[in-house]
C-alpha positions in Angstrom: -7.0 -9.6 3.8 -5.3 -11.5 6.6 -4.0 -9.7 9.6 -0.3 -9.1 9.6 0.2 -9.2 5.9 2.4 -6.5 4.4 1.5 -4.5 1.3 3.6 -2.9 -1.4 1.5 -0.6 -3.5 2.1 0.3 -7.1 0.0 3.0 -8.6 -0.1 6.5 -10.1 0.7 9.2 -7.6 -0.9 12.7 -8.0 1.1 15.2 -10.0 3.8 16.9 -7.8 3.7 14.1 -5.2 6.9 12.0 -4.9 7.1 8.6 -3.1 9.3 10.2 -0.4 6.5 12.7 0.3 4.3 9.8 1.6 6.9 9.0 4.3 6.5 12.5 5.7 3.0 11.9 7.0 -0.3 13.4 5.9 -3.1 12.0 3.8 -2.7 11.3 0.1 -5.1 9.6 -2.3 -3.8 8.0 -5.5 -5.0 5.6 -8.2 -3.9 2.0 -7.8 -3.6 -0.7 -10.5 -2.4 -3.5 -8.3 -1.4 -4.3 -4.7 1.2 -6.9 -3.7 0.4 -8.9 -0.6 3.6 -10.1 1.1 3.8 -12.5 4.0 6.0 -11.0 6.8 7.2 -14.6 7.6 9.0 -14.9 4.2 12.7 -14.2 4.2 14.0 -11.1 2.5 15.2 -13.1 -0.5 12.1 -15.3 -0.6 9.1 -13.0 -0.9 6.0 -14.3 -2.4 3.9 -11.8 -4.4 0.1 -12.0 -4.8 -1.3 -9.3 -7.1 -4.8 -8.0 -6.5 -6.7 -6.1 -9.2 -8.2 -3.4 -6.9 -10.5 -2.0 -9.6 -12.2 -5.5 -9.9 -12.8 -5.3 -6.2 -14.5 -1.9 -6.4 -11.5 0.3 -5.4 -10.6 3.1 -7.7 -8.4 5.0 -5.2 -6.6 4.2 -2.0 -5.9 6.6 0.9 -2.4 6.3 2.4 -1.8 7.7 5.9 1.9 7.2 6.8 2.9 6.9 10.4 6.6 6.9 9.9 9.5 5.9 7.7 8.5 2.7 5.7 5.6 2.1 8.0 2.0 3.3 8.0 -1.5 2.2 7.3 -3.4 1.7 4.1 -7.0 2.6 4.6 -9.5 0.6 2.6 -13.3 0.7 2.7 -14.2 -1.1 5.9 -10.8 -1.0 7.6 -7.1 -0.6 7.1 -4.0 -2.7 6.8 -0.3 -2.1 7.4 1.8 -0.6 4.7 5.4 -1.8 4.1 6.5 0.3 1.2 5.3 2.2 -1.8 7.1 2.2 -5.2 
């Protein structure tokens, strides 16, 4: 993954966990079926999506540690990348 890219994650959250709960901080693991990589240089109406099949890359779950509203870090094996939003 290139530095500075923004991610939007789509996946199955654990039972009882709402997307808003992830914005409150903490550490939550959830299954992911695909991740959208978005260039921060694109305009709001001109976002290019690139879908990654995480399971094919060996990831069966992703740990999300939120640092604030709409911002945080997505921890992968061997490092972490910024998070833009989850939905």
